[in-house]
VOTIZA-681589 format. One line per 10 residues: number of its first residue (from 0); for each residue y, x negated, z negated of N, C-alpha, C. Coordinates in steps of 0.001 Angstrom, whole numbers, padded with zeros to 6 digits. Atoms other than C-alpha are relative to their C-alpha. Last residue first. Layout:
<atoms>
NUM	Y,X,Z,Y,X,Z,Y,X,Z ~ ... .
</atoms>
This chain:
<atoms>
216	001223,000509,000555,098413,-117637,-105508,000243,-001442,-000391 ~ 000942,-001251,-000297,101107,-115082,-104619,-001496,-000533,000117 ~ 001383,000582,-000477,103733,-117285,-106124,-000904,001089,000491 ~ 000830,-000631,000163,107071,-116617,-105730,-001110,000132,-000086 ~ 001552,-000236,-000563,109964,-118895,-105910,-000484,001031,-000327 ~ 000071,-001191,-001297,113607,-117690,-106123,-001529,-000058,000213 ~ 000080,-001632,001181,114150,-119171,-109617,-000048,000653,001131 ~ 000771,-000006,001168,112989,-122818,-108063,-000029,001351,-000618 ~ 001231,000069,-000375,114515,-122467,-104588,-000639,000664,-001006 ~ 000014,-001467,-000701,118109,-121532,-106233,-001818,000127,000254 .
206	000499,-001119,001202,117548,-124773,-108458,-000018,001687,000196 ~ 001103,000466,000409,116954,-127121,-105489,-000130,001013,-001165 ~ 000333,-001205,-000169,120008,-125940,-103532,-001642,-000123,-000816 ~ -000889,-001176,000680,122739,-128300,-104761,-000784,001494,000441 ~ 000482,000021,001749,119466,-131289,-104605,001462,001374,-000100 ~ 001443,-000374,000948,119480,-130537,-100916,000019,000171,-000682 ~ 000266,-001325,-000714,123140,-131127,-099475,-001212,000427,-001194 ~ -001228,-001007,000953,123555,-134040,-102095,-000402,001183,000751 ~ 000339,-000487,001825,120227,-135385,-100814,001265,000477,-000619 ~ -000045,-000663,000910,120597,-135712,-097294,-000028,000697,-001131 .
196	-001314,-000456,-000388,121152,-138867,-095776,-000021,000807,-000513 ~ -000959,000431,000613,118119,-139737,-098243,001644,-000129,000400 ~ -000061,-001147,001434,115896,-137005,-096518,001063,-000384,-000629 ~ -000712,-000824,-000174,116478,-138687,-092936,000404,000981,-001404 ~ -001217,000504,-000483,115575,-141904,-093789,000759,000855,-000124 ~ -000618,000579,001238,112206,-140695,-095246,001757,-000089,000059 ~ -000261,-001154,000286,111645,-138347,-091733,000758,-000753,-001577 ~ -000541,-000518,-000813,111743,-141678,-090121,000750,001294,-001038 ~ -001169,000805,000515,109252,-143201,-092546,001526,000386,000320 ~ -000086,-000618,001498,106815,-140331,-092037,001451,-000720,-000705 .
186	-000799,-001381,000055,107104,-140477,-088129,000624,000269,-001333 ~ -001114,-000249,-000291,106168,-143990,-088457,000806,001044,000004 ~ -000324,000494,001266,102910,-143150,-090701,001598,-000486,000336 ~ 000761,001083,000470,102044,-140394,-088218,000796,-000755,-000741 ~ -001277,001359,-000607,102981,-137056,-088038,-000218,-001156,-000504 ~ -000356,000433,001150,100118,-134114,-087751,000805,-001503,000090 ~ 000187,001315,000200,099667,-132514,-084546,000419,-000467,-001578 ~ -000406,000334,001354,099162,-129124,-083144,-000355,-001440,-000357 ~ -000585,001401,000015,099548,-128266,-079683,000360,000019,-000908 ~ -001306,000154,-000407,097308,-124793,-079130,000543,-001266,-000369 .
176	-000796,000528,-001698,094194,-124859,-077917,001353,-000247,-000400 ~ 000760,001165,-000727,092546,-123097,-081151,000693,000109,001247 ~ 000758,-000379,-001227,095140,-121091,-083174,-000313,-001095,000777 ~ 000887,-001189,-000148,095303,-121178,-086834,-000220,-000035,001445 ~ 001530,000637,000283,096842,-125000,-086489,-000777,000917,-000002 ~ 000617,000826,-001075,099875,-122954,-084357,-001559,-000628,-000417 ~ 000540,-000638,-000834,100186,-120460,-087088,-000481,-000666,001331 ~ 001425,-000473,000853,100629,-122950,-089846,-000379,000772,001037 ~ 000914,001389,-000323,103053,-125049,-087018,-001087,000655,-000882 ~ 000554,-000319,-001460,105077,-121405,-086732,-001294,-001145,000031 .
166	-000757,-000627,-000477,105634,-120964,-090710,-000531,-000409,001440 ~ -000083,-001412,-000171,104158,-123857,-092537,000544,000640,000766 ~ -000087,-000803,-001180,103040,-127033,-092916,-000179,001619,-000123 ~ 000136,-001514,-000304,104122,-129522,-095230,-000088,000609,001103 ~ -000102,-000813,-000946,103063,-133129,-095129,000390,001470,-000255 ~ 000021,-001784,-000169,102921,-135479,-097645,000810,000863,000418 ~ 001453,-000880,000557,102131,-139041,-098346,-000206,001269,000126 ~ 000637,000552,-001099,105387,-141224,-097584,-001145,000638,000177 ~ 000969,000215,000753,107571,-138478,-099929,-000906,-000801,001602 ~ -000193,001092,000742,111236,-138134,-099268,-001721,-001000,-000145 .
156	-000793,000810,-000978,110710,-135528,-096364,000307,-001661,-000468 ~ 000673,000296,-000739,108430,-133850,-098752,000441,-001055,000836 ~ 001316,000575,000368,110050,-133667,-101840,-000906,-000569,001294 ~ -000181,001223,000525,113545,-132995,-100187,-001537,-000849,-000167 ~ -000251,000919,-001017,111947,-130066,-098062,000465,-001388,-000463 ~ 001291,000846,-000231,110828,-129174,-101469,000112,000014,001078 ~ 000653,000833,001285,114407,-129000,-102999,-001715,-000254,000893 ~ -000457,001429,-000121,115624,-127171,-099768,-000332,-001427,-000619 ~ -001212,000599,-000470,113355,-124608,-099063,000341,-001137,-000356 ~ 000105,001252,000418,110139,-123679,-097645,001639,-000390,-000402 .
146	-000982,000917,-000767,109514,-120201,-096977,000156,-001196,-000516 ~ -001887,-000835,000561,106271,-118483,-097551,001104,-000850,000522 ~ -000526,-001315,-000381,102681,-118749,-096157,001182,000240,-000268 ~ -000078,-001094,000932,101460,-122260,-097389,000801,000938,001005 ~ -000128,-000824,-001169,099883,-125549,-096308,000268,001369,-000974 ~ -000411,-001017,000928,100745,-128760,-098525,000083,001245,000998 ~ -001185,-001340,-000597,099143,-131444,-096442,000136,001243,-001054 ~ 000496,-001494,000064,098042,-134557,-097956,000778,000873,000650 ~ -001238,-001135,-000933,098136,-138329,-097613,-000819,001371,-000336 ~ 000344,-000584,-001499,096245,-140890,-099809,000787,000857,000123 .
136	-000531,000671,-001093,096365,-142629,-103154,-000701,-000475,001384 ~ 001108,000099,-000651,094451,-140402,-105603,000319,-001246,001375 ~ 000692,000523,000489,097484,-140819,-107967,-001252,-000258,000820 ~ -000342,001621,000163,099728,-140792,-105016,-000929,-000631,-001260 ~ 000271,000777,-000873,098350,-137612,-104017,000430,-001637,-000505 ~ 001490,-000085,-000489,098183,-135888,-106924,-000393,-000630,000756 ~ 000119,001183,001084,102184,-137084,-107613,-001651,000222,-000134 ~ -000585,001360,-000560,103159,-135200,-104309,-000726,-001477,-001232 ~ 000713,000298,-001431,101208,-132060,-104960,-000011,-001150,000018 ~ 001224,-000177,000533,102570,-131518,-108844,-000465,-000752,001071 .
126	-000506,001542,000598,106377,-132004,-106973,-001621,-000784,-000547 ~ 000085,001085,-001268,105307,-129372,-104265,-000166,-001710,-000839 ~ 001434,000366,-000301,104036,-127243,-107130,-000407,-001003,001034 ~ 000470,000852,000615,107431,-127537,-108904,-001450,-000128,000769 ~ -000320,001415,-000620,109173,-126612,-105859,-000939,-001098,-001086 ~ -000392,001011,001382,107655,-123221,-106056,-000083,-001182,-000116 ~ 001049,001119,000967,107729,-121869,-102805,000206,-000601,-001188 ~ -000004,001827,-000209,110166,-119444,-101343,-000915,-000469,-000790 ~ -001629,000102,-000116,109106,-115544,-101051,000137,-001788,000020 ~ -000724,-001075,-000454,105425,-113953,-100430,001463,-000716,000201 .
116	-001009,-000681,000437,103069,-116922,-101020,001065,001015,000672 ~ -000617,-000946,-000959,099866,-118223,-099953,001109,000989,-001303 ~ -000315,-001010,000951,098970,-121564,-101304,000437,001274,000735 ~ -000062,-001474,-000813,096314,-123936,-099628,000667,001098,-001479 ~ 000154,-000925,000903,095978,-127789,-100781,000770,001344,000783 ~ -001035,-001357,-000359,094959,-130367,-098427,-000004,001495,-001493 ~ 000726,-001679,000965,093806,-133254,-099199,000870,000563,000115 ~ -000741,-001001,000234,093990,-135863,-096074,-000414,000879,-001261 ~ 000389,-001138,000796,092051,-138807,-095373,001082,000690,-000656 ~ -000736,-000698,001001,093484,-141375,-092516,-000983,001245,-000839 .
106	000524,001041,000740,091663,-143397,-089965,000134,000744,-001527 ~ 000076,001640,-000262,092208,-140646,-087549,-000743,-001229,-001050 ~ -000914,-000239,-000790,093022,-137661,-089402,000262,-001229,000603 ~ -000457,001411,-000315,090370,-136576,-091722,000444,000008,001614 ~ 000046,000206,-001575,090652,-133471,-093541,000126,-001229,000307 ~ -000057,001760,-000227,089585,-132675,-097535,-000001,000083,001735 ~ 001103,000782,-001284,089366,-129326,-098957,000760,-001566,000226 ~ 000875,-000999,-001018,091210,-127089,-101608,-000504,-000414,001053 ~ 000409,000407,-002021,092429,-130339,-103783,-000504,001771,000518 ~ -001015,-000229,-001137,094723,-129019,-106829,-000730,-000424,001259 .
96	-001048,001069,000396,091610,-130392,-109506,001448,000388,000827 ~ 000427,001628,-001073,088775,-128572,-108046,001303,-000630,-000070 ~ 000355,001694,000591,087962,-126575,-111035,000136,-000917,000955 ~ -000677,000162,000748,087677,-123383,-108709,-000342,-001002,-001132 ~ -001452,-000114,-000012,086521,-123324,-105575,000913,000457,-000901 ~ -000238,-000760,001532,083330,-125426,-106179,001498,001137,000839 ~ 001182,-000785,000427,081494,-127438,-103899,000404,001098,-000730 ~ 000499,-000533,001871,084351,-128323,-102442,-000815,000305,000011 ~ -000453,-001280,000569,084830,-128737,-098342,-000560,-000109,-001694 ~ 001418,-000012,000562,084862,-132000,-096017,000794,001394,-001025 .
86	-000688,-000544,001324,086827,-131539,-092780,-001234,-000049,-001091 ~ 001424,000150,000981,086018,-133447,-089173,001036,000479,-001550 ~ 000303,001004,001142,089106,-132866,-086832,-000906,000292,-000757 ~ 000705,001716,-000373,088848,-131930,-083080,-000236,-000152,-001922 ~ -000541,000967,-000475,091302,-128784,-083321,-000750,-001496,000071 ~ 000078,-000708,-001173,088895,-125815,-084231,001067,-000928,001071 ~ 001281,000092,-000533,087975,-127871,-087332,-000017,000306,001910 ~ -000066,001095,-000599,091498,-127661,-088527,-001036,-000643,001001 ~ -001144,000163,-000649,091902,-124240,-088407,-000180,-001186,000497 ~ 000366,-000371,-001402,088456,-123736,-089731,000896,-000188,000952 .
76	001085,000986,-000558,089522,-125851,-092470,-000520,000387,001317 ~ -000615,001059,000030,092667,-123796,-093334,-000888,-001134,001116 ~ -000614,-000277,-001500,090473,-120717,-093026,001132,-000833,000552 ~ 000389,000185,-000680,088582,-121647,-096025,000465,000177,001450 ~ 000589,001690,-000174,091227,-122288,-097740,-000954,-000007,000754 ~ -001033,001141,-000618,092461,-118976,-096964,-000234,-001262,-000141 ~ 000226,-000223,-001540,089098,-117124,-097562,001062,-000817,000664 ~ 000924,000916,-000685,089615,-118739,-100868,-000138,000047,000956 ~ -000368,001558,-000246,092782,-117045,-100992,-000917,-000675,-000033 ~ 000231,000753,001326,091511,-113585,-100273,000418,-001349,-000269 .
66	001119,000516,-000143,094400,-112235,-097312,-000954,-000897,-001410 ~ 000700,-001183,000699,097280,-110204,-097763,-001166,-001133,000116 ~ -000223,000060,001538,099680,-113538,-096923,-001205,000628,-001079 ~ 000717,000772,000850,097555,-113975,-093670,000636,000041,-001645 ~ 001573,000015,-000037,098311,-110860,-092602,-000429,-000791,-001002 ~ -000030,-001126,000875,102100,-111031,-092985,-001604,000328,-000314 ~ -000807,001121,001108,102647,-114656,-091100,-000904,001293,-000940 ~ 001029,000735,000395,100364,-112940,-088157,000288,-000575,-001730 ~ 001370,-000579,000327,102513,-110224,-088054,-000865,-000726,-000601 ~ -000246,-000814,001393,105947,-111946,-088247,-001349,000837,-000589 .
56	-000271,000761,001211,104641,-114297,-085788,-000003,000650,-001241 ~ -001070,001114,000020,103594,-112249,-082965,-000002,-000244,-000979 ~ -001087,000045,-000672,101296,-109231,-081565,001069,-001233,-000166 ~ -001214,-000793,000211,098125,-109836,-083224,001186,-000404,000455 ~ -000351,-001122,-000933,094954,-110749,-081505,001202,000913,-000587 ~ -000359,000220,-001433,094644,-114118,-082214,000092,000784,000822 ~ -001097,000448,-000649,094646,-113577,-085999,000641,-000035,001530 ~ -001086,-001326,000622,091922,-111423,-086178,001261,-000519,000443 ~ 000245,-000604,-000731,089708,-114376,-084889,000732,001074,000437 ~ -000881,000614,-001381,090831,-116550,-087311,000078,000785,001112 .
46	-001317,-000233,000376,090299,-113855,-090096,000514,-001029,001351 ~ -000548,-001392,-000457,086783,-113124,-088654,001770,000047,000294 ~ -000091,000304,-001974,086283,-117146,-088663,-000037,001595,000430 ~ -000755,000836,-000942,087436,-116915,-092459,-000087,-000347,001496 ~ -001685,-000675,-000045,085713,-114399,-093709,001010,-000515,000586 ~ -000129,-001010,-000853,082541,-116177,-092407,000912,000798,000066 ~ -000021,000673,-001214,083258,-119279,-094418,000455,001182,001385 ~ -001254,000524,-000399,083794,-117311,-097261,000512,-000404,001174 ~ -000398,-001403,-000150,080323,-115686,-097253,001479,-000269,000055 ~ 000253,-000567,-001212,079037,-119023,-096551,000423,001192,000506 .
36	-000457,001025,-001088,080699,-120551,-099814,000081,001033,001490 ~ -001953,-000933,000140,079777,-117107,-101962,000632,-001247,001109 ~ -000536,-001522,-000617,076172,-117720,-100880,001023,000134,-000059 ~ 000070,000295,-001393,076330,-121911,-101677,000153,001178,001039 ~ -001481,000215,-000384,077868,-120629,-105130,-000426,-000340,001169 ~ -000847,-000944,-000165,074632,-118049,-105337,001393,-000751,000089 ~ 000544,-000466,-001239,072201,-120868,-104688,001124,001116,-000104 ~ -000427,000912,-000952,073566,-123303,-107446,-000111,001146,001084 ~ -001086,000260,-000043,073551,-120375,-109971,000779,-000823,001234 ~ -000981,-001641,-000276,070720,-118320,-109194,001179,-000871,-000041 .
26	000216,-000102,-001279,068549,-122012,-109279,001037,001477,000704 ~ -000761,001648,-001128,070284,-122963,-112665,-000202,000565,001383 ~ -001217,-000465,000159,068905,-119002,-114179,001177,-001420,000881 ~ -000166,-000915,-000863,065790,-120031,-112619,001329,000484,-000379 ~ 000177,000604,-001262,065179,-122516,-114333,000434,000335,001354 ~ -001209,000920,-000285,066720,-121425,-117546,-000100,-000836,001488 ~ -001102,-000942,-000088,064320,-118590,-117525,001239,-000904,000217 ~ -000464,-000594,-001199,061614,-120877,-116809,001312,000883,000180 ~ -000265,000887,-000655,062155,-122945,-119977,-000059,000454,001721 ~ -001483,000889,000083,062422,-120365,-121810,000536,-001098,001078 .
16	-001045,-001384,-000402,059305,-118197,-120855,001150,-000616,000209 ~ 001001,-000170,-001636,056910,-121800,-121351,001293,000935,000781 ~ -000610,001082,-000756,058838,-122077,-124831,000009,-000218,001431 ~ -001671,-000614,000285,057921,-118651,-125832,000751,-001651,000674 ~ -000150,-001076,-001297,054216,-119581,-124502,001614,000406,-000002 ~ -000118,000530,-001444,054368,-122443,-126455,000103,001030,001155 ~ -001378,000619,-000384,055403,-120502,-129375,-000006,-000956,001228 ~ -001327,-000675,-000116,052808,-118016,-128925,001443,-001061,-000268 ~ 000092,-000064,-001370,050020,-120831,-128559,001162,000979,-000129 ~ 000562,-001381,-000548,050945,-121974,-131959,000258,-000170,001144 .
6	-000886,-001487,-000230,051711,-125607,-132024,-000804,001022,000197 ~ -000941,-000417,001265,049721,-128405,-133615,000899,001119,000055 ~ 000323,-000753,001012,046941,-128028,-130794,000678,000104,-001448 ~ -000020,-001479,-000031,049458,-128960,-128107,-000936,000849,-001321 ~ -001485,-000065,001103,049405,-132767,-129685,000241,001518,000241 ~ -000624,-000708,-000888,045700,-132509,-128591,000928,-000034,-000411 ~ -000509,-001462,000173,043469,-134551,-130843,000916,000081,000797 .
</atoms>
């Protein structure tokens, strides 16, 4: 006897409709995420082209502070790719654990964190990113549109994993054909030595940086 004969035909039809609905819903969610990524990548390419037409640093950095945060993440990846680096994109924009993308430089894998600020960057964000890099045992780039205070500089300079990209370096990253480089391991060690020598001055300004920070994203 066919097992389906034990179930009413209307119940079987309901199951079929429910299964079909769930399948369509899953397909729409997966493809919708891909469509969103594609749309943000297209926006990032337009922003990258727009930046090249702006007259100076002030106009460019102000423009970057206003763009969509997910577009900013894609913009950074577009910038790295324009300099010949291979990038790795996340499958989603939220729930990424603080990782907004990855870039391969030489033999090293760098995690990227993208932040749009209007004022000083939050010292806590830099410290948390440094801890994240230690957990993943790799290097990282903290890219932002704000101001890097003394405390944040101290964390970056004393870290053998993290480098902050902001100001003119950020603009250079987003300017295809410009001279943009990432510090090598020996250069990182030199930075740590410099940070140790300047610790007393840096600590005095750390509290001011924390209270003055303004996070846009």
